[in-house]
C-alpha positions as CSV (number, residue, x, y, z in Angstrom):
1,M,160.0,8.1,53.4
2,V,161.6,6.2,50.5
3,N,160.9,9.2,48.2
4,L,162.8,11.5,50.6
5,I,165.7,9.1,50.6
6,W,165.9,9.0,46.8
7,A,165.5,12.8,46.6
8,F,168.2,13.2,49.1
9,M,170.6,10.9,47.2
10,A,169.9,12.7,43.9
11,I,170.5,16.1,45.4
12,I,173.7,15.0,47.1
13,G,174.9,13.5,43.8
14,I,174.1,16.7,41.8
15,I,175.8,18.9,44.4
16,Y,178.9,16.6,44.4
17,A,179.0,16.7,40.6
18,M,178.8,20.5,40.6
19,F,181.7,20.8,43.0
20,N,183.7,18.1,41.4
21,G,183.2,19.5,37.9
22,T,181.6,16.4,36.4
23,M,178.1,17.9,35.7
24,D,178.5,17.1,32.0
25,E,179.0,13.4,32.8
26,V,175.9,13.5,35.1
27,N,173.8,15.0,32.3
28,K,175.0,12.5,29.8
29,A,174.3,9.6,32.2
30,I,170.8,10.9,32.9
31,F,169.8,11.1,29.3
32,E,171.4,7.8,28.4
33,S,169.7,6.1,31.3
34,T,166.2,7.5,30.4
35,D,166.7,6.3,26.8
36,E,167.7,2.8,28.1
37,A,164.8,2.7,30.6
38,V,162.2,3.4,27.8
39,T,163.7,0.8,25.6
40,L,163.8,-1.8,28.4
41,S,160.2,-1.0,29.4
42,I,158.9,-1.5,25.8
43,G,160.8,-4.8,25.7
44,L,159.3,-5.9,29.0
45,I,155.8,-4.9,27.9
46,S,155.9,-7.3,25.0
47,V,157.0,-10.2,27.1
48,L,154.5,-9.5,29.8
49,V,151.7,-9.1,27.3
50,F,152.7,-12.5,25.9
51,W,152.8,-14.2,29.3
52,L,149.6,-12.6,30.4
53,G,148.0,-13.9,27.2
54,I,149.4,-17.4,28.0
55,M,148.0,-17.0,31.5
56,R,144.6,-16.1,30.1
57,I,144.7,-19.2,27.9
58,A,145.7,-21.3,30.9
59,E,142.7,-19.8,32.8
60,E,140.3,-20.6,30.0
61,A,141.7,-24.1,29.6
62,G,141.3,-24.8,33.3
63,I,145.0,-25.1,34.1
64,L,144.8,-22.4,36.7
65,A,141.8,-24.1,38.3
66,V,143.8,-27.3,38.5
67,L,146.8,-25.4,40.1
68,A,144.4,-23.7,42.5
69,K,143.0,-27.1,43.5
70,L,146.5,-28.4,43.9
71,F,147.5,-25.5,46.2
72,R,144.2,-25.0,48.0
73,P,145.0,-27.5,50.9
74,I,148.4,-25.9,51.4
75,V,146.9,-22.4,51.4
76,E,144.1,-23.4,53.8
77,R,146.7,-24.8,56.2
78,L,148.9,-21.7,55.9
79,F,145.9,-19.4,56.5
80,P,143.8,-21.1,59.2
81,D,142.1,-17.8,60.2
82,I,140.4,-17.5,56.8
83,P,137.2,-19.5,56.2
84,K,137.6,-22.0,53.3
85,D,134.9,-20.4,51.1
86,H,136.1,-16.8,51.7
87,P,137.0,-14.8,48.6
88,A,140.4,-14.0,50.1
89,I,141.5,-17.7,49.5
90,G,140.7,-17.3,45.8
91,Y,142.7,-14.1,45.5
92,I,145.6,-15.6,47.4
93,L,145.6,-18.6,45.1
94,S,145.5,-16.4,42.0
95,N,148.4,-14.3,43.4
96,I,150.5,-17.4,44.1
97,T,149.8,-18.8,40.6
98,A,150.8,-15.5,38.9
99,N,154.0,-15.4,41.0
100,I,154.8,-19.0,40.0
101,F,154.8,-17.9,36.4
102,G,157.0,-14.9,37.2
103,L,154.2,-12.4,36.5
104,G,154.8,-10.1,39.5
105,N,152.9,-7.3,37.8
106,A,149.9,-9.5,37.2
107,A,150.1,-10.8,40.7
108,T,150.0,-7.4,42.4
109,P,146.3,-6.5,41.8
110,M,145.3,-10.0,43.1
111,G,147.6,-9.5,46.1
112,I,146.0,-6.1,46.9
113,K,142.5,-7.7,46.7
114,A,143.6,-10.5,49.0
115,M,144.9,-8.0,51.5
116,E,141.6,-6.0,51.3
117,Q,139.6,-9.1,51.9
118,M,141.7,-10.2,54.9
119,K,141.5,-6.7,56.3
120,Q,137.7,-6.8,56.1
121,L,137.8,-10.3,57.7
122,S,139.9,-9.1,60.6
123,G,138.0,-5.9,61.1
124,S,141.1,-4.1,62.4
125,D,143.6,-1.6,61.1
126,T,146.5,-3.8,62.4
127,A,147.9,-6.6,60.3
128,S,146.3,-10.0,61.1
129,R,148.2,-13.3,61.3
130,S,147.0,-14.1,57.8
131,M,148.1,-10.8,56.3
132,I,151.6,-11.2,57.7
133,T,151.9,-14.7,56.4
134,F,150.6,-13.6,53.0
135,L,153.1,-10.8,52.9
136,A,156.0,-13.1,53.8
137,I,155.0,-15.6,51.1
138,N,154.3,-13.0,48.5
139,T,157.6,-11.3,49.1
140,S,159.6,-14.6,48.8
141,S,157.6,-15.3,45.6
142,L,157.9,-18.9,44.6
143,T,158.7,-18.8,40.8
144,I,159.0,-21.5,38.3
145,I,159.2,-19.4,35.1
146,P,161.0,-16.0,35.8
147,T,159.5,-14.3,32.8
148,T,160.5,-10.7,33.7
149,V,164.2,-11.7,34.3
150,I,164.2,-13.7,31.1
151,A,162.8,-10.7,29.2
152,I,165.5,-8.4,30.7
153,R,168.2,-11.0,29.8
154,M,166.8,-11.2,26.2
155,Q,166.7,-7.4,26.0
156,Y,170.5,-7.3,26.8
157,D,171.3,-10.0,24.2
158,S,172.1,-12.8,26.7
159,A,173.5,-15.9,25.0
160,A,171.2,-18.1,27.1
161,P,168.4,-16.1,28.7
162,T,166.6,-19.1,30.1
163,E,169.6,-20.7,31.8
164,I,168.6,-19.1,35.2
165,V,165.3,-21.1,35.4
166,G,166.9,-24.0,37.5
167,T,168.6,-21.7,39.9
168,T,165.5,-19.5,40.2
169,I,163.4,-22.5,41.1
170,L,165.9,-23.6,43.8
171,A,166.3,-20.0,45.2
172,T,162.6,-19.3,45.3
173,I,161.8,-22.6,47.0
174,A,164.4,-21.9,49.6
175,S,163.2,-18.3,50.1
176,T,159.5,-19.3,50.3
177,L,160.2,-22.1,52.8
178,S,162.4,-19.7,54.9
179,A,159.6,-17.1,54.8
180,I,157.1,-19.6,56.1
181,I,159.4,-21.0,58.8
182,I,160.4,-17.5,60.0
183,D,156.7,-16.4,59.9
184,R,155.7,-19.4,62.1
185,I,158.6,-18.9,64.5
186,F,157.7,-15.3,65.1
187,Y,153.9,-16.1,65.4
188,Y,154.5,-18.9,67.9
189,R,157.0,-16.8,69.9
190,S,154.3,-14.1,70.2
191,V,151.7,-16.7,71.3
192,W,154.1,-18.1,73.9
193,R,154.8,-14.6,75.3
194,K,151.1,-14.0,75.9
């Protein structure tokens, strides 16, 4: 559906440019944007590779295990439907840890694995309570080091690319707490209706 919306918007824009006589400007914008997108992607790859390497070092040094132990009691309370020794808990912890370091691309495979494990656990095609909670938390994405945003700011020659760290921490704490509260409100409302 999203692909249809984007295609529709592109077609409308091209038709409008044809009737408006600005097709040359549209062509110029397309080629400049693609060039800029490739440059930005290459810059992001270098930063992501660096942080993925740091994350691998943290994993080998046991820092991720310490973070997983720190967050395990919280995760077990947030996901009471999942047994404590189930692999889904490990994937959820890995996903949350990657998101904390701002590595959304690294967190995605772990998030998909967590969802697969929770789907097997529920044995249903409908989203379980744990899957909905995980989606809410993953979407709000608690972040301490916003590596991708810092990389983009560095790519565009920001004078202080890391000045957003404090506000990012505050914003993501607020969004994660809001996601958990809203998730619980809707869950308990559905329980009370039954």
